[in-house]
N, C-alpha and C positions, 0 to 999 in steps of 0.2 A: 764230141757230141755222141750220147748213146741213146739208142732207141730200143725199146722192147714192146713185143706185143703179147698180150696175155689172153688166153683162152679159157681162163677159170677166174673165179671170184678171188681178187687179190685182197688179203687182209691188211689192215693198218700195220701190223707187226711186219709182214713182208715187205711193204713199202718203206717203212723206217729202216729196216736192215739193209735193203738195197741202197737206199739214199746214203746211208752211213759208209758203206763200202765204196761206192763210187766217189764219194767226197774224199775219202782217204787216198784213192787211186787218182785224184786230181782230175776227175771228169769235170768239164765245165758246165755242160748242159746235158740233161737227161729227160727223156720223153718216155712216159708210160702210155701205151696204147691199149685201151680196153674195149675190144669190139662188142663184147656182150652188152655193155651199157653205152656203147657209141660215144665214148669219151677219150680224150687226150689229155693227159697231165703233163705239164712242162715245169721243169725245175731248172732254175739257174743256180747252180751250186756255188758260185763265186759270190752272188750277192744274197744268197739264201731266200730268193723270191719264188714263188710258185704261182701257176694259174691253170685254170682249166679251159680247154678249147671245146 
């Protein structure tokens, strides 16, 4: 599992690039934590599912 916290506005391009890199590295689950918008994005890279908490 990989978790990252961001203190800046994350663009869609940044999000896509990170997901691609982590999937290639065989990371199974990835959480993006955005404190500015008070959101947590969870990606299951094995099943390609995602959801927002």
